[in-house]
VEXVEX-145075 format. One record per residue (C-alpha): residue in one letter; residue number from 1; z, x, y. Coordinates in Angstrom, 1 decimal. Example, Ala and Ser with C-alpha at 12.3 -4.5 7.8 and 13.67 -1.06 7.14 Angstrom:
<pts>
<pt rest="A" nr="1" up="7.8" east="12.3" north="-4.5"/>
<pt rest="S" nr="2" up="7.1" east="13.7" north="-1.1"/>
</pts>
This chain:
<pts>
<pt rest="M" nr="1" up="51.2" east="76.3" north="21.3"/>
<pt rest="G" nr="2" up="51.6" east="74.2" north="18.1"/>
<pt rest="E" nr="3" up="49.9" east="71.3" north="19.0"/>
<pt rest="N" nr="4" up="47.0" east="74.3" north="19.0"/>
<pt rest="F" nr="5" up="48.0" east="75.3" north="15.9"/>
<pt rest="A" nr="6" up="48.1" east="72.1" north="14.5"/>
<pt rest="F" nr="7" up="44.6" east="71.4" north="15.1"/>
<pt rest="F" nr="8" up="43.0" east="75.3" north="14.5"/>
<pt rest="L" nr="9" up="44.3" east="76.0" north="10.9"/>
<pt rest="P" nr="10" up="43.0" east="73.7" north="9.1"/>
<pt rest="I" nr="11" up="39.7" east="73.8" north="11.1"/>
<pt rest="M" nr="12" up="40.0" east="77.9" north="10.3"/>
<pt rest="M" nr="13" up="41.2" east="77.3" north="6.7"/>
<pt rest="A" nr="14" up="38.6" east="74.7" north="5.3"/>
<pt rest="S" nr="15" up="35.7" east="76.5" north="7.6"/>
<pt rest="F" nr="16" up="36.6" east="79.8" north="4.7"/>
<pt rest="G" nr="17" up="36.8" east="77.8" north="1.6"/>
<pt rest="V" nr="18" up="33.1" east="75.9" north="3.4"/>
<pt rest="A" nr="19" up="32.5" east="79.7" north="3.2"/>
<pt rest="F" nr="20" up="33.7" east="80.3" north="-0.1"/>
<pt rest="L" nr="21" up="31.8" east="77.8" north="-1.8"/>
<pt rest="I" nr="22" up="28.4" east="79.0" north="0.0"/>
<pt rest="V" nr="23" up="29.4" east="82.2" north="-1.7"/>
<pt rest="W" nr="24" up="30.3" east="80.3" north="-5.0"/>
<pt rest="G" nr="25" up="27.3" east="79.0" north="-5.2"/>
<pt rest="W" nr="26" up="25.1" east="82.1" north="-4.9"/>
<pt rest="G" nr="27" up="27.3" east="83.6" north="-8.0"/>
<pt rest="A" nr="28" up="29.9" east="85.6" north="-6.8"/>
<pt rest="R" nr="29" up="32.9" east="85.8" north="-9.2"/>
<pt rest="G" nr="30" up="36.4" east="84.2" north="-8.1"/>
<pt rest="A" nr="31" up="35.0" east="82.4" north="-5.1"/>
<pt rest="G" nr="32" up="35.2" east="79.0" north="-6.9"/>
<pt rest="W" nr="33" up="39.2" east="79.6" north="-6.6"/>
<pt rest="W" nr="34" up="39.0" east="81.2" north="-3.3"/>
<pt rest="S" nr="35" up="37.3" east="78.2" north="-2.0"/>
<pt rest="G" nr="36" up="39.7" east="75.6" north="-3.8"/>
<pt rest="A" nr="37" up="43.0" east="77.9" north="-2.6"/>
<pt rest="F" nr="38" up="41.8" east="77.5" north="1.5"/>
<pt rest="F" nr="39" up="40.8" east="73.7" north="1.0"/>
<pt rest="S" nr="40" up="44.1" east="72.9" north="-0.4"/>
<pt rest="V" nr="41" up="46.0" east="74.9" north="2.2"/>
<pt rest="A" nr="42" up="44.2" east="73.1" north="5.1"/>
<pt rest="G" nr="43" up="44.9" east="70.2" north="3.4"/>
<pt rest="G" nr="44" up="48.6" east="71.2" north="3.9"/>
<pt rest="F" nr="45" up="48.5" east="72.1" north="7.6"/>
<pt rest="A" nr="46" up="46.2" east="69.3" north="8.6"/>
<pt rest="V" nr="47" up="49.5" east="66.7" north="7.0"/>
<pt rest="P" nr="48" up="50.9" east="66.7" north="10.9"/>
<pt rest="V" nr="49" up="48.0" east="65.3" north="11.9"/>
<pt rest="A" nr="50" up="48.4" east="62.7" north="9.2"/>
<pt rest="F" nr="51" up="51.8" east="62.3" north="10.0"/>
<pt rest="Q" nr="52" up="51.6" east="61.2" north="13.7"/>
<pt rest="A" nr="53" up="48.8" east="58.8" north="12.9"/>
<pt rest="L" nr="54" up="51.4" east="57.6" north="9.8"/>
<pt rest="P" nr="55" up="54.4" east="58.6" north="10.0"/>
<pt rest="T" nr="56" up="56.1" east="59.2" north="6.6"/>
<pt rest="H" nr="57" up="58.1" east="61.2" north="4.4"/>
<pt rest="I" nr="58" up="55.5" east="60.9" north="1.8"/>
<pt rest="W" nr="59" up="53.2" east="63.0" north="3.9"/>
<pt rest="G" nr="60" up="55.8" east="66.3" north="3.2"/>
<pt rest="I" nr="61" up="55.4" east="65.9" north="0.0"/>
<pt rest="V" nr="62" up="51.8" east="66.2" north="0.0"/>
<pt rest="A" nr="63" up="51.8" east="69.3" north="2.2"/>
<pt rest="D" nr="64" up="54.4" east="70.7" north="-0.1"/>
<pt rest="L" nr="65" up="52.1" east="70.0" north="-3.6"/>
<pt rest="L" nr="66" up="49.2" east="71.1" north="-1.2"/>
<pt rest="F" nr="67" up="50.0" east="74.7" north="-0.5"/>
<pt rest="A" nr="68" up="52.1" east="75.1" north="-3.6"/>
<pt rest="T" nr="69" up="48.0" east="74.2" north="-4.8"/>
<pt rest="G" nr="70" up="46.9" east="76.0" north="-2.5"/>
<pt rest="F" nr="71" up="49.1" east="79.8" north="-4.0"/>
<pt rest="L" nr="72" up="48.5" east="78.3" north="-7.6"/>
<pt rest="L" nr="73" up="44.7" east="78.8" north="-6.8"/>
<pt rest="F" nr="74" up="45.2" east="81.6" north="-4.6"/>
<pt rest="S" nr="75" up="47.1" east="84.1" north="-7.3"/>
<pt rest="Q" nr="76" up="44.1" east="82.5" north="-9.8"/>
<pt rest="A" nr="77" up="41.0" east="84.3" north="-7.5"/>
<pt rest="L" nr="78" up="43.4" east="87.5" north="-7.3"/>
<pt rest="L" nr="79" up="44.2" east="87.8" north="-10.7"/>
<pt rest="D" nr="80" up="40.2" east="86.8" north="-11.6"/>
<pt rest="R" nr="81" up="39.7" east="90.3" north="-10.5"/>
<pt rest="W" nr="82" up="42.3" east="92.3" north="-11.6"/>
<pt rest="R" nr="83" up="44.0" east="90.7" north="-14.9"/>
<pt rest="P" nr="84" up="42.2" east="87.2" north="-15.6"/>
<pt rest="G" nr="85" up="44.4" east="84.5" north="-17.4"/>
<pt rest="W" nr="86" up="47.5" east="86.5" north="-16.8"/>
<pt rest="L" nr="87" up="50.5" east="84.8" north="-17.4"/>
<pt rest="L" nr="88" up="49.1" east="81.1" north="-16.8"/>
<pt rest="R" nr="89" up="51.6" east="79.7" north="-18.0"/>
<pt rest="L" nr="90" up="54.7" east="81.1" north="-16.1"/>
<pt rest="R" nr="91" up="52.8" east="80.9" north="-13.3"/>
<pt rest="C" nr="92" up="52.4" east="76.8" north="-13.5"/>
<pt rest="A" nr="93" up="56.1" east="76.4" north="-14.3"/>
<pt rest="I" nr="94" up="56.4" east="78.1" north="-10.8"/>
<pt rest="W" nr="95" up="53.9" east="75.4" north="-9.1"/>
<pt rest="G" nr="96" up="55.7" east="72.9" north="-10.7"/>
<pt rest="G" nr="97" up="59.6" east="74.0" north="-10.2"/>
<pt rest="S" nr="98" up="58.7" east="74.4" north="-6.8"/>
<pt rest="V" nr="99" up="57.1" east="70.9" north="-5.8"/>
<pt rest="A" nr="100" up="59.4" east="69.1" north="-8.3"/>
<pt rest="L" nr="101" up="62.6" east="70.8" north="-5.8"/>
<pt rest="C" nr="102" up="60.1" east="70.2" north="-2.9"/>
<pt rest="A" nr="103" up="60.2" east="66.3" north="-3.5"/>
<pt rest="F" nr="104" up="63.4" east="66.4" north="-4.1"/>
<pt rest="A" nr="105" up="64.3" east="68.2" north="-1.0"/>
<pt rest="V" nr="106" up="62.1" east="65.3" north="0.6"/>
<pt rest="L" nr="107" up="63.9" east="62.1" north="-1.5"/>
<pt rest="I" nr="108" up="67.1" east="63.5" north="0.2"/>
<pt rest="D" nr="109" up="66.2" east="64.3" north="3.2"/>
<pt rest="H" nr="110" up="67.6" east="68.0" north="3.3"/>
<pt rest="V" nr="111" up="64.5" east="70.6" north="5.3"/>
<pt rest="P" nr="112" up="65.6" east="73.8" north="4.6"/>
<pt rest="L" nr="113" up="65.9" east="73.2" north="1.0"/>
<pt rest="E" nr="114" up="62.5" east="72.0" north="0.6"/>
<pt rest="L" nr="115" up="61.3" east="75.2" north="3.4"/>
<pt rest="V" nr="116" up="63.0" east="77.6" north="1.1"/>
<pt rest="S" nr="117" up="61.5" east="75.8" north="-2.3"/>
<pt rest="S" nr="118" up="58.4" east="75.5" north="-0.8"/>
<pt rest="D" nr="119" up="58.2" east="79.5" north="0.8"/>
<pt rest="F" nr="120" up="60.2" east="80.9" north="-2.5"/>
<pt rest="G" nr="121" up="57.1" east="79.2" north="-4.8"/>
<pt rest="C" nr="122" up="54.1" east="79.9" north="-2.8"/>
<pt rest="F" nr="123" up="55.7" east="83.9" north="-2.7"/>
<pt rest="L" nr="124" up="56.6" east="83.9" north="-6.3"/>
<pt rest="L" nr="125" up="53.4" east="83.1" north="-6.9"/>
<pt rest="I" nr="126" up="51.1" east="85.3" north="-5.2"/>
<pt rest="S" nr="127" up="53.0" east="88.0" north="-6.0"/>
<pt rest="L" nr="128" up="52.6" east="88.0" north="-9.4"/>
<pt rest="P" nr="129" up="49.1" east="89.3" north="-9.0"/>
<pt rest="L" nr="130" up="50.1" east="92.2" north="-7.2"/>
<pt rest="V" nr="131" up="51.9" east="93.1" north="-10.1"/>
<pt rest="A" nr="132" up="48.6" east="93.3" north="-12.1"/>
<pt rest="A" nr="133" up="46.5" east="95.1" north="-9.5"/>
<pt rest="R" nr="134" up="48.6" east="97.7" north="-10.8"/>
<pt rest="G" nr="135" up="45.9" east="100.7" north="-11.7"/>
<pt rest="Q" nr="136" up="42.8" east="98.5" north="-11.0"/>
<pt rest="L" nr="137" up="42.8" east="99.4" north="-6.7"/>
<pt rest="R" nr="138" up="39.9" east="101.8" north="-7.4"/>
<pt rest="R" nr="139" up="37.8" east="100.4" north="-4.4"/>
<pt rest="W" nr="140" up="38.8" east="99.7" north="-1.1"/>
<pt rest="S" nr="141" up="37.9" east="96.4" north="-0.6"/>
<pt rest="D" nr="142" up="40.7" east="96.0" north="-4.0"/>
<pt rest="R" nr="143" up="42.9" east="97.6" north="-1.4"/>
<pt rest="A" nr="144" up="42.7" east="95.7" north="1.5"/>
<pt rest="L" nr="145" up="42.7" east="93.1" north="-0.6"/>
<pt rest="Y" nr="146" up="45.1" east="94.2" north="-1.7"/>
<pt rest="A" nr="147" up="47.3" east="94.7" north="1.3"/>
<pt rest="A" nr="148" up="46.3" east="90.9" north="2.8"/>
<pt rest="A" nr="149" up="48.1" east="89.7" north="0.0"/>
<pt rest="V" nr="150" up="51.2" east="91.8" north="0.3"/>
<pt rest="L" nr="151" up="51.8" east="90.6" north="3.7"/>
<pt rest="V" nr="152" up="51.0" east="87.2" north="2.9"/>
<pt rest="S" nr="153" up="53.9" east="87.1" north="-0.3"/>
<pt rest="L" nr="154" up="56.1" east="88.9" north="2.7"/>
<pt rest="D" nr="155" up="55.2" east="86.5" north="5.2"/>
<pt rest="N" nr="156" up="56.4" east="83.3" north="2.8"/>
<pt rest="L" nr="157" up="59.4" east="85.9" north="1.5"/>
<pt rest="V" nr="158" up="61.4" east="86.4" north="4.7"/>
<pt rest="R" nr="159" up="60.5" east="82.7" north="6.4"/>
<pt rest="G" nr="160" up="62.5" east="82.0" north="3.5"/>
<pt rest="S" nr="161" up="64.8" east="83.9" north="3.9"/>
<pt rest="S" nr="162" up="65.5" east="83.0" north="6.7"/>
<pt rest="V" nr="163" up="65.5" east="79.4" north="7.1"/>
<pt rest="S" nr="164" up="68.6" east="79.3" north="9.2"/>
<pt rest="F" nr="165" up="67.9" east="81.6" north="11.5"/>
<pt rest="T" nr="166" up="64.3" east="79.8" north="12.5"/>
<pt rest="L" nr="167" up="65.3" east="76.5" north="11.8"/>
<pt rest="P" nr="168" up="69.1" east="75.3" north="13.4"/>
<pt rest="S" nr="169" up="70.8" east="72.1" north="12.5"/>
<pt rest="G" nr="170" up="70.0" east="69.2" north="14.7"/>
<pt rest="V" nr="171" up="66.0" east="70.9" north="16.3"/>
<pt rest="P" nr="172" up="63.2" east="68.9" north="14.8"/>
<pt rest="F" nr="173" up="61.1" east="71.2" north="12.7"/>
<pt rest="R" nr="174" up="58.0" east="71.1" north="14.7"/>
<pt rest="D" nr="175" up="59.9" east="72.3" north="17.9"/>
<pt rest="S" nr="176" up="61.6" east="74.8" north="15.6"/>
<pt rest="D" nr="177" up="61.0" east="79.0" north="15.6"/>
<pt rest="Y" nr="178" up="60.0" east="78.3" north="12.0"/>
<pt rest="A" nr="179" up="57.4" east="75.9" north="12.3"/>
<pt rest="F" nr="180" up="55.8" east="78.2" north="15.1"/>
<pt rest="L" nr="181" up="56.4" east="81.5" north="13.4"/>
<pt rest="M" nr="182" up="54.3" east="79.9" north="10.1"/>
<pt rest="Q" nr="183" up="51.4" east="78.9" north="11.9"/>
<pt rest="A" nr="184" up="51.2" east="81.9" north="14.1"/>
<pt rest="L" nr="185" up="51.7" east="84.5" north="11.3"/>
<pt rest="A" nr="186" up="49.4" east="81.9" north="8.4"/>
<pt rest="C" nr="187" up="47.1" east="82.4" north="11.3"/>
<pt rest="M" nr="188" up="47.3" east="86.5" north="11.4"/>
<pt rest="F" nr="189" up="47.5" east="86.8" north="7.4"/>
<pt rest="G" nr="190" up="45.6" east="83.8" north="6.5"/>
<pt rest="L" nr="191" up="42.5" east="85.5" north="8.2"/>
<pt rest="F" nr="192" up="43.1" east="89.0" north="7.2"/>
<pt rest="L" nr="193" up="43.5" east="87.7" north="3.0"/>
<pt rest="A" nr="194" up="39.8" east="85.3" north="3.5"/>
<pt rest="L" nr="195" up="38.2" east="88.1" north="5.7"/>
<pt rest="S" nr="196" up="39.2" east="90.9" north="3.3"/>
<pt rest="A" nr="197" up="38.5" east="87.8" north="-0.2"/>
<pt rest="L" nr="198" up="35.3" east="86.5" north="1.5"/>
<pt rest="A" nr="199" up="34.3" east="90.5" north="1.9"/>
<pt rest="A" nr="200" up="35.3" east="91.4" north="-1.8"/>
<pt rest="C" nr="201" up="33.3" east="88.3" north="-3.3"/>
<pt rest="V" nr="202" up="30.1" east="89.9" north="-1.0"/>
<pt rest="L" nr="203" up="30.6" east="93.0" north="-2.6"/>
<pt rest="D" nr="204" up="30.6" east="92.5" north="-6.3"/>
<pt rest="L" nr="205" up="27.6" east="90.1" north="-5.5"/>
<pt rest="I" nr="206" up="26.0" east="92.5" north="-4.1"/>
<pt rest="A" nr="207" up="26.5" east="94.6" north="-7.0"/>
<pt rest="R" nr="208" up="25.7" east="92.7" north="-9.4"/>
<pt rest="Y" nr="209" up="22.2" east="92.8" north="-7.6"/>
<pt rest="R" nr="210" up="22.1" east="96.0" north="-6.8"/>
<pt rest="H" nr="211" up="23.0" east="96.3" north="-10.4"/>
<pt rest="D" nr="212" up="20.1" east="93.6" north="-12.2"/>
<pt rest="A" nr="213" up="18.0" east="95.6" north="-10.0"/>
<pt rest="H" nr="214" up="18.1" east="99.0" north="-11.8"/>
<pt rest="V" nr="215" up="19.1" east="98.2" north="-14.9"/>
<pt rest="D" nr="216" up="16.9" east="96.7" north="-18.1"/>
<pt rest="P" nr="217" up="18.6" east="93.9" north="-20.0"/>
<pt rest="L" nr="218" up="17.5" east="94.0" north="-23.1"/>
<pt rest="S" nr="219" up="18.7" east="97.9" north="-23.9"/>
<pt rest="G" nr="220" up="21.5" east="98.1" north="-21.1"/>
<pt rest="L" nr="221" up="19.7" east="100.9" north="-19.8"/>
<pt rest="L" nr="222" up="18.4" east="101.5" north="-16.5"/>
<pt rest="N" nr="223" up="15.4" east="100.0" north="-15.9"/>
<pt rest="R" nr="224" up="12.2" east="102.5" north="-14.2"/>
<pt rest="R" nr="225" up="13.9" east="101.8" north="-10.5"/>
<pt rest="G" nr="226" up="17.2" east="102.5" north="-11.8"/>
<pt rest="F" nr="227" up="15.8" east="106.0" north="-13.4"/>
<pt rest="D" nr="228" up="14.0" east="107.0" north="-10.3"/>
<pt rest="E" nr="229" up="17.0" east="106.5" north="-8.2"/>
<pt rest="A" nr="230" up="19.4" east="108.0" north="-10.8"/>
<pt rest="V" nr="231" up="17.6" east="111.2" north="-11.0"/>
<pt rest="A" nr="232" up="16.2" east="111.3" north="-7.2"/>
<pt rest="R" nr="233" up="18.2" east="114.5" north="-5.7"/>
<pt rest="R" nr="234" up="19.7" east="115.7" north="-10.1"/>
<pt rest="H" nr="235" up="16.4" east="116.4" north="-11.0"/>
<pt rest="R" nr="236" up="16.5" east="119.8" north="-8.6"/>
<pt rest="R" nr="237" up="19.0" east="121.2" north="-10.7"/>
<pt rest="G" nr="238" up="16.7" east="121.9" north="-13.6"/>
<pt rest="G" nr="239" up="17.0" east="120.4" north="-17.0"/>
<pt rest="S" nr="240" up="14.6" east="118.6" north="-19.9"/>
<pt rest="L" nr="241" up="13.2" east="115.4" north="-20.3"/>
<pt rest="I" nr="242" up="13.0" east="113.4" north="-23.4"/>
<pt rest="A" nr="243" up="10.0" east="110.9" north="-24.1"/>
<pt rest="C" nr="244" up="10.4" east="108.4" north="-27.2"/>
<pt rest="D" nr="245" up="8.2" east="105.4" north="-28.6"/>
<pt rest="I" nr="246" up="9.1" east="103.1" north="-31.6"/>
<pt rest="D" nr="247" up="6.2" east="103.8" north="-34.3"/>
<pt rest="H" nr="248" up="3.9" east="100.3" north="-34.7"/>
<pt rest="F" nr="249" up="6.1" east="98.5" north="-32.8"/>
<pt rest="K" nr="250" up="3.5" east="95.6" north="-32.5"/>
<pt rest="R" nr="251" up="3.6" east="95.9" north="-36.3"/>
<pt rest="V" nr="252" up="6.9" east="95.0" north="-36.1"/>
<pt rest="N" nr="253" up="6.9" east="91.8" north="-33.7"/>
<pt rest="D" nr="254" up="3.5" east="90.5" north="-35.4"/>
<pt rest="E" nr="255" up="5.2" east="90.5" north="-39.2"/>
<pt rest="H" nr="256" up="9.2" east="89.6" north="-37.8"/>
<pt rest="G" nr="257" up="8.8" east="88.3" north="-34.8"/>
<pt rest="H" nr="258" up="10.1" east="89.2" north="-31.2"/>
<pt rest="G" nr="259" up="13.1" east="88.2" north="-31.8"/>
<pt rest="L" nr="260" up="13.9" east="91.7" north="-34.6"/>
<pt rest="G" nr="261" up="11.4" east="93.8" north="-31.8"/>
<pt rest="D" nr="262" up="14.4" east="92.8" north="-29.7"/>
<pt rest="R" nr="263" up="17.4" east="93.7" north="-31.3"/>
<pt rest="V" nr="264" up="14.9" east="97.6" north="-32.6"/>
<pt rest="I" nr="265" up="14.9" east="98.0" north="-28.5"/>
<pt rest="V" nr="266" up="18.5" east="97.8" north="-28.2"/>
<pt rest="A" nr="267" up="19.4" east="99.4" north="-31.4"/>
<pt rest="L" nr="268" up="16.9" east="102.6" north="-30.4"/>
<pt rest="G" nr="269" up="18.8" east="102.0" north="-26.4"/>
<pt rest="D" nr="270" up="22.1" east="101.8" north="-28.3"/>
<pt rest="M" nr="271" up="21.4" east="106.0" north="-30.0"/>
<pt rest="L" nr="272" up="20.3" east="107.9" north="-27.4"/>
<pt rest="R" nr="273" up="23.5" east="106.0" north="-25.2"/>
<pt rest="T" nr="274" up="25.3" east="107.6" north="-27.7"/>
<pt rest="L" nr="275" up="24.2" east="110.7" north="-28.8"/>
<pt rest="A" nr="276" up="22.8" east="111.7" north="-25.1"/>
<pt rest="P" nr="277" up="25.2" east="113.6" north="-23.7"/>
<pt rest="A" nr="278" up="27.6" east="112.1" north="-20.6"/>
<pt rest="D" nr="279" up="25.5" east="113.4" north="-17.8"/>
<pt rest="A" nr="280" up="22.4" east="112.3" north="-18.9"/>
<pt rest="V" nr="281" up="20.2" east="109.4" north="-17.7"/>
<pt rest="A" nr="282" up="18.8" east="107.2" north="-20.1"/>
<pt rest="A" nr="283" up="16.0" east="104.6" north="-19.3"/>
<pt rest="R" nr="284" up="13.9" east="101.6" north="-20.7"/>
<pt rest="F" nr="285" up="10.8" east="102.7" north="-19.2"/>
<pt rest="G" nr="286" up="9.2" east="99.1" north="-20.8"/>
<pt rest="G" nr="287" up="7.6" east="97.4" north="-23.9"/>
<pt rest="E" nr="288" up="9.0" east="100.5" north="-26.3"/>
<pt rest="E" nr="289" up="9.1" east="102.9" north="-24.6"/>
<pt rest="F" nr="290" up="12.3" east="105.6" north="-23.6"/>
<pt rest="I" nr="291" up="12.8" east="108.2" north="-21.4"/>
<pt rest="L" nr="292" up="15.8" east="110.4" north="-21.6"/>
<pt rest="F" nr="293" up="16.1" east="113.7" north="-18.4"/>
<pt rest="L" nr="294" up="19.3" east="115.9" north="-19.3"/>
<pt rest="P" nr="295" up="20.0" east="118.1" north="-16.7"/>
<pt rest="G" nr="296" up="20.8" east="121.3" north="-16.8"/>
<pt rest="T" nr="297" up="19.3" east="121.1" north="-20.6"/>
<pt rest="D" nr="298" up="16.7" east="123.6" north="-21.1"/>
<pt rest="A" nr="299" up="14.0" east="123.0" north="-24.1"/>
<pt rest="A" nr="300" up="16.0" east="123.6" north="-27.2"/>
<pt rest="G" nr="301" up="19.0" east="121.8" north="-26.6"/>
<pt rest="A" nr="302" up="16.5" east="118.9" north="-25.5"/>
<pt rest="A" nr="303" up="14.7" east="119.3" north="-28.8"/>
<pt rest="G" nr="304" up="18.5" east="119.3" north="-30.7"/>
<pt rest="I" nr="305" up="19.0" east="115.8" north="-29.2"/>
<pt rest="A" nr="306" up="15.8" east="114.8" north="-29.7"/>
<pt rest="E" nr="307" up="16.4" east="115.6" north="-33.5"/>
<pt rest="A" nr="308" up="19.6" east="113.7" north="-33.6"/>
<pt rest="V" nr="309" up="18.4" east="110.3" north="-32.2"/>
<pt rest="R" nr="310" up="15.2" east="111.0" north="-34.8"/>
<pt rest="T" nr="311" up="17.0" east="111.1" north="-37.2"/>
<pt rest="H" nr="312" up="19.4" east="108.6" north="-36.9"/>
<pt rest="F" nr="313" up="17.4" east="105.8" north="-36.1"/>
<pt rest="A" nr="314" up="14.4" east="106.9" north="-38.9"/>
<pt rest="E" nr="315" up="18.2" east="106.6" north="-41.5"/>
<pt rest="Q" nr="316" up="20.2" east="103.6" north="-40.3"/>
<pt rest="A" nr="317" up="18.1" east="101.5" north="-37.7"/>
<pt rest="A" nr="318" up="16.1" east="99.7" north="-40.5"/>
<pt rest="A" nr="319" up="18.8" east="99.2" north="-42.6"/>
<pt rest="R" nr="320" up="21.4" east="97.9" north="-39.7"/>
<pt rest="L" nr="321" up="18.5" east="94.9" north="-38.8"/>
<pt rest="G" nr="322" up="18.0" east="94.5" north="-42.9"/>
<pt rest="L" nr="323" up="14.5" east="96.0" north="-43.0"/>
<pt rest="S" nr="324" up="12.9" east="97.4" north="-46.6"/>
<pt rest="R" nr="325" up="9.8" east="98.7" north="-44.4"/>
<pt rest="P" nr="326" up="11.8" east="102.5" north="-42.7"/>
<pt rest="L" nr="327" up="11.9" east="101.9" north="-38.9"/>
<pt rest="T" nr="328" up="10.3" east="105.6" north="-37.2"/>
<pt rest="A" nr="329" up="10.3" east="106.6" north="-33.9"/>
<pt rest="S" nr="330" up="8.0" east="109.7" north="-31.8"/>
<pt rest="F" nr="331" up="9.4" east="111.9" north="-29.3"/>
<pt rest="G" nr="332" up="8.0" east="114.0" north="-26.6"/>
<pt rest="L" nr="333" up="9.6" east="117.1" north="-24.9"/>
<pt rest="T" nr="334" up="9.1" east="119.3" north="-21.4"/>
<pt rest="T" nr="335" up="11.6" east="121.0" north="-19.1"/>
<pt rest="L" nr="336" up="11.8" east="120.1" north="-15.9"/>
<pt rest="H" nr="337" up="9.8" east="123.1" north="-12.8"/>
<pt rest="R" nr="338" up="10.4" east="123.7" north="-9.5"/>
<pt rest="A" nr="339" up="6.7" east="123.8" north="-9.0"/>
<pt rest="D" nr="340" up="6.6" east="120.2" north="-10.2"/>
<pt rest="P" nr="341" up="6.6" east="117.9" north="-7.0"/>
<pt rest="S" nr="342" up="8.1" east="114.9" north="-8.7"/>
<pt rest="I" nr="343" up="10.0" east="114.7" north="-11.9"/>
<pt rest="H" nr="344" up="6.6" east="111.6" north="-12.7"/>
<pt rest="D" nr="345" up="5.3" east="115.5" north="-12.9"/>
<pt rest="A" nr="346" up="7.6" east="116.0" north="-16.2"/>
<pt rest="I" nr="347" up="7.2" east="112.6" north="-17.1"/>
<pt rest="A" nr="348" up="3.5" east="112.8" north="-17.7"/>
<pt rest="R" nr="349" up="3.8" east="115.8" north="-19.4"/>
<pt rest="A" nr="350" up="6.4" east="114.5" north="-21.7"/>
<pt rest="D" nr="351" up="4.6" east="111.4" north="-22.6"/>
<pt rest="S" nr="352" up="1.5" east="114.0" north="-22.9"/>
<pt rest="A" nr="353" up="3.7" east="115.5" north="-26.2"/>
<pt rest="L" nr="354" up="4.6" east="111.8" north="-26.9"/>
<pt rest="Y" nr="355" up="0.9" east="111.1" north="-27.6"/>
<pt rest="E" nr="356" up="0.4" east="114.5" north="-29.6"/>
<pt rest="A" nr="357" up="3.2" east="113.4" north="-31.7"/>
<pt rest="K" nr="358" up="1.6" east="110.0" north="-32.7"/>
<pt rest="E" nr="359" up="-1.5" east="111.9" north="-33.6"/>
<pt rest="K" nr="360" up="0.0" east="114.2" north="-35.3"/>
<pt rest="G" nr="361" up="1.4" east="111.4" north="-38.1"/>
<pt rest="R" nr="362" up="4.8" east="110.2" north="-35.9"/>
<pt rest="N" nr="363" up="7.9" east="110.2" north="-36.9"/>
<pt rest="R" nr="364" up="8.5" east="114.0" north="-34.8"/>
<pt rest="V" nr="365" up="9.2" east="115.8" north="-31.7"/>
<pt rest="C" nr="366" up="6.5" east="117.6" north="-29.5"/>
<pt rest="V" nr="367" up="6.8" east="119.4" north="-27.3"/>
<pt rest="R" nr="368" up="4.7" east="120.5" north="-24.3"/>
<pt rest="R" nr="369" up="5.6" east="123.3" north="-21.3"/>
<pt rest="A" nr="370" up="3.9" east="123.7" north="-18.1"/>
<pt rest="L" nr="371" up="1.3" east="126.0" north="-18.1"/>
<pt rest="A" nr="372" up="2.1" east="126.8" north="-21.8"/>
<pt rest="M" nr="373" up="-0.3" east="125.0" north="-24.9"/>
<pt rest="P" nr="374" up="1.6" east="122.2" north="-26.9"/>
<pt rest="H" nr="375" up="2.9" east="123.0" north="-30.3"/>
<pt rest="A" nr="376" up="5.2" east="121.0" north="-32.5"/>
<pt rest="V" nr="377" up="8.8" east="121.2" north="-33.7"/>
<pt rest="P" nr="378" up="9.4" east="119.2" north="-36.3"/>
<pt rest="A" nr="379" up="12.2" east="118.3" north="-37.7"/>
<pt rest="T" nr="380" up="12.9" east="119.1" north="-41.8"/>
<pt rest="D" nr="381" up="9.1" east="118.4" north="-43.5"/>
<pt rest="D" nr="382" up="10.1" east="116.5" north="-46.3"/>
<pt rest="R" nr="383" up="12.3" east="113.8" north="-44.1"/>
<pt rest="L" nr="384" up="9.1" east="113.2" north="-42.1"/>
<pt rest="R" nr="385" up="7.2" east="110.7" north="-42.8"/>
<pt rest="R" nr="386" up="3.9" east="108.6" north="-41.7"/>
<pt rest="A" nr="387" up="4.3" east="105.0" north="-40.3"/>
</pts>
């Protein structure tokens, strides 16, 4: 069985190294660390094959170096998820101390000391991230990865603590219970760790793609697709909808460039995010147009929120961006009705109210109710400016 493991383990570990390398190429966070770790461990398990071809004690130092490096990279991969860069100097010191003790044990031909130094070094390296993970295990993928790391950690601890029982004096290493347990448990726990880590990386990648598909990269708000999905089930409970548009935005771009225009969009997006309730759904529908859905909010409450955003933008945005000319925005508001086939009917009414606000001089809030004539809900008249 040991002969079979001697060939199977390096191939299995290297295969996962390749898999993580591919996922890293797709942009998965931390996959590069996992790839390096599994390649290092694969090299460590391949040493017995190299020893048969060229017998020398140097291979023992090489194996210990590769295992220690693999576990240092394992710790870095785990911490990259939970607490990046934590105790890096201490982990490097553990790595160096473990390798140095293993090298010393090889030079004096003391196999038990070499195994204990390697096992406890690997145990410490992969245990530190488990401490840092407290409070970070909100997703099932992180909990599965944590459980796999715990098993690998305990495997190294128990093996290092039982060397005197599993490697009796006079028994060659390759024929010992220690060698069998090391290979068998590495196969099981290593497979669990690899699959857990790979699943976590792929899920992170899917979440990132999903985020990119649903979030506007400039404002950080939802885009049309993200908005539609976010309100798909919530709009049936009723609420209000606000459509918002920056006044004379083309003039801003023409006079100051698109870079400043982007900053104006970001400024309004930040105000919508800050002044809207926590359960509100804010989106940028393109260009300088924004939509804000307020579940469970009546027209009066929505008008108050729209007016707060309008006031803050008119009073603060230009000064924040260093512009001498005031910046303003117009708002159209409507409430949702059960008779609406979809929320896009309410969006159409809010857009109609927005056009009315533009026609009446901009920098104001107008309301359009279903089956009712539109009317304006302006702010204090002396604070309205024509833009």
